[in-house]
N, C-alpha and C positions, 0 to 999 in steps of 0.2 A: 648253303654258301657264307662264305666269311662275310662279315660285316662289311669291309671296304667294297668288295664285288657288289654286294647287295645295293649299296648306295650309287655305285657307278651304274648299274643297270637302271636304276629309277631314274637318274639323271638323262641316260640315253633316251628312255622312254618319253620324258618330258620334252627332250629335243625333238625326238620323232613326231610328236604330237604337234609341236610348234611347226615343223616343217610339212605337216601333211603326209608322213610316211606310215603306212599301216603294217608293213612286214619288212624287215631289214636283213639282209644276209651279210654277216660279218666273216671275212676270210683271211684279213691280214693277222699273221701269227701274233703279234704284239698286241693287237686289239683283242683277240680272243683271250689271251692271258689276262689282260686288263680287266675284261668283263666277268671271266669265270675262275681264275687262277689255274686254269690248266695249262702246262708247260710242254705238251707233246708238239711234235712237228706236223701233225696232221690233225686239223680240227677246224670246224666252221660253228657259227652261232646264228641260229635263226631266232629273230627277235620280234614278237609282235606286242600288241597292247597289254595282253593278259598273260603271255607265257613266253618262255625262251627254251631253246633245246641246242645242246652241243652234239654236233655230229663228227663223229670219228670213225677209226676203223678197229678191227680186231686187236691190233698191236697194242692198244691203248684202253682197252675195255677195263681194266683195274685201275690203272692210273688215273683214268677220266674220273671215275666215281670216287676215288679218294681225293683228288685235287679240287674237283668241281661239285662237291657236295651241295644239294639244294636246287640243281639245275636237272632238267630231264637230259638224260644221256641216250643218244642214239646210235647204236653200232650198225654202220652200213653193213648190209649183207651182200649187196652186188656192187654196183659203181656208185660214186659219189653223187653224181647228178640225180640219179633216181632217189636216193636217200634224201636229198634236199627237196625235190619235189614231192615226195610221199610227205615228208614233214611239213612242208607248206600247206599241202592239201588238209592234213589233220588239222591244221591251226586255222582253216577257212580262209587262207590267203588266196587271192586271185591275181594279185600284183606284188612282186617282189623287187625290192630295191638292193642293188649290190654296188660294191666299191669298184668304180671304174679303174681305180690306180692299183689295185692288187689282183684282180680276177683276169685270167688270160682270156683271149678271143676264143680259143678252143673250148674252155669250160662254159663260157657264156653261150656258145652254139649248143653245148651238150645240154644245158638247163632248158632250152626252149622247147615248149610243147604247147599244143592247142589249150586254151583255157588258162594259161598262166602269163601274164604280162611281165616283161623285165623292163627295170628302169634303172639307169646308172645314177650314182650319187657321188659327191665328193666326200671326203673321209670324216664322217660325222663323229666317229669314236677318237680319231686323232685329234679333233678339235677338243673333245673333253679331256684328252690326256695331256694336252697343254698345261692345265691347271692341276698341280699335284696335290694329294691329300697328304695327311700326316703321316701315314705308312709309307707313301711313296718318298717323301721328304726324308724320313728316317734312312731308308734304303740307300739313297743317294749320298746321304752323309756318311754311311758306313763305307760306301765304295770310295768316297773322299779320302777317308781315312787310311783306307789300305792303300791306295795309290800314293799320297803323300809320306807314309811311314816307308814305303819301299824306295821312293825317290831320295829320301834323307839317307838311307843306306847305300844307295847307288853313288852318291857323290863321293864316296871315298875311293872309288874304282875310277873316277874321271881324271885322267893324267895324261902328260905326253906319252905317246906309245900305245895308249889304249885304242883299240878298234871300235869303230861305230857299231858294227854288226854285234859284236861281243857284248857291248854295253846295253843294246837293245834287248838282247836274249837275257841278260842277268836281270834286267828290269822287269820283264815279263815273269821270270821264276820267281823274283821276289813277290810280285803281286799275288801269283798263284800260292805261294808259300803262306801268305797272309790271309787267304781264303777266297780270294778271286777264283771263279771257275774258268775264266779266260780273261784275257786283255780286252778292253773295249774295242781296240784296233791294234794293228801291228804298231809298236812304239816307233816314234821318229827320234832319231838321233842325229842331227844334221850340224857337222862342225865346219869351221873355216868357210869356205867359199860355197860349200854344201848348203849353208844356212840361207842362200839366196833362193832356194826351192822350198816354198811353203809347205808341200808334202813330200818332201825328200824320202826315198827309201833308204833305208840304213845300208852303208857301203862297208868295203874293206879298207877305207881311209882311216889312217892312223891320227889320233888328235895330236896337235903341235902346240908347244909353248905360245901363247899369245892368241889362241883361237877363241872365238865365240861359239858356244855350243848350245843349240836349241834342242830342247827335249819336249816333245809332246806325247802323252801317255794318258791312260785312262784304266781303272780297274772296274770290278763288278761286284755287286752284292744283291741277292734276292732277285737278280734279272735286270736290275738297274745300274746304269753306267755313268761314270763321270769323265770329264774331259779337261786336262789341264796342261798348261805348257810353262815352262821357264827357259830364260836363255842365262847362261853362266859364262863367266870368263875363266879361262885357264891362265892364270898369272895375272898380274895388273893390267886392267884395261886401259887402253889407249884413250885419249881425249876424243877422238871420233866414235869409238865404240861406245863410250859413256854417253855422248851426245845423242846418238841414235836410240840408245835403250831409254834414256831419259824422255825423249820425244814419244816413244811408244808408250811408256808408263804414264805420262800425262794425258794421252789420247785415251788410255783405258779408263783412266779416272773419271775423264770427262763423259765418257759414254755411261759410266755406272751411275754418275751423278744425275744424268738425264733419264735414266730408266725408273719410271714409277707408273702407276696404274692410269691408263687412259692417253698416254703418249704414244704417237706412232712408233712403230719398230725403226722404220726409216730415220726418224730424228735420233734415235740413239746411234745408229750407223753414222749419220751426219756429224753428231758431236765429236767422233773420233776422227773421221775422214777430213774435217774442215781444218782440225788443228794439224794433221800430218801435211795437209796440202799446203796450209800456210808456211810451212818449214820447208817446202821445197820438195818434198818427198811424196807427193800425192801419186805420181806415176808408179811408185815402188810399193803402193799397198792396193792390191786388185781383188781381194776377195771380201766377203761380207764379214761384218764385225762380230757376229755371233750366230748362234743356233740353239735351240731347244736340246735338252737332253733327258733321257729317262729310260724306258724299256729300249729305245734306240739312241744310240749316242749322237746321231744327227737327226732330229725331228723338228716340229714346229715349236714356236715360231722362227722366222728367219729375220736376222737383223741386217737387212740390206737396204740399198737405195731403192728397190723395186718392191719392198714388201708392202703390202696392202693392210697388214695386221696391226693391232695395237697391243701394247703391254698390257697384261691383266694381272690382277693380284693372284698368288698361287703359282705363277709361272717359274720355272727354273731354266735358265739358259746360260750360254757362255758369252763372255766379252773377251774378245781376242784380236785386237788389232796387231798389225805387224809392219814392218818395213823390210823389203827384200830387194838388195843392190847387187846386180850381176857383177861377178868378179871380185866382190868384197865380202859379201855374206848377209845375215839377217838377224833380226830380233822379232820376237813374238812373245807376249805375254798374255796368258789366257786364265781366267777365273771363271768359277760358276757362281752364279747370284740367283738368290730367291726373291721373289717381288712380294714385298708386304704392302699393306695400306699405304705406308708411309715412304716407300721407294725400294731400292735394291739392297739387300743384304748378302754381303759376300760370304760364301760357303767354305771356300778354299782358305787355308791358313798359311801355307807357305810363304816366306819373305818374297818381295817383288822387287827389291833393290837389286842392282846388279853385283851378285856375289862373285867375289873374286877367290878362286880356289888357290890361296896363296902358299899352301903347304907342299905344293906340287913343283 
């Protein structure tokens, strides 16, 4: 097993001991990859205090041994549930804890048998994944570099008459060309009034002179994702456009300044939300201020008013306040930050001022 995975498995066992969990079944694909390095689509990990086993099927018998070296690999010969039960029996486990958020009711029913107790748990591995190690941080930085390089190239295509859908396709192509296996999500290109929809789908609308264009995008590297948003002006921005953009930028800066170890995540959200609300735009900012990103583009922690989590050293998350005004348009600015012992370090490098594409 590679060094990072070995350390992650050790931290999981310590957490299991702390929680009184003797045998844990990990089924979420991202968690399996995090613990073992295995990238196949069919895999579960059974972890006990003294051993761990990767359970997969015939399709991945070679891949699993190559990617998850150092861990026992069990190739299921019949059905998945029997393979899990048999592996648990060999490990001497009479109680099996499972992730309630990723295991279907049908699979839970199939696991049941006399002598094996099943207990649900919250996502312990997801909790560990919130704090990134050096290898994870390096992969996220690589994804950011791919995304930002692609965005810089895309800007020359943003002009009056350009179609949102075509710009989205071009951006995804550029990210793939730079090494991203896939986009983190379908890129958002929202121009003019479409910008009032935070997660607008790309449309056949043609960009017009004077539009604000919000572009939300993310690339991949080594299985890790980034998430970035910038809002541009096609031509010289109006005073109103500059006012809203400046407001969102100040809100983002306030949130970033608040993010440091030990601070409640909801306080980071509050820092941005109070500033936007004080400017009379509170009703036009209806989503969370940010979210974690890594093996999933949306993962913990959540920076929202309802969050019960605290900012922790090693976390990587987005900070992305926005203002969305129906019939007018919208502005969002999104960066990824890494939490150090001294506070938030911004990982993204693209300029955040309202850029005017004057040459168009």
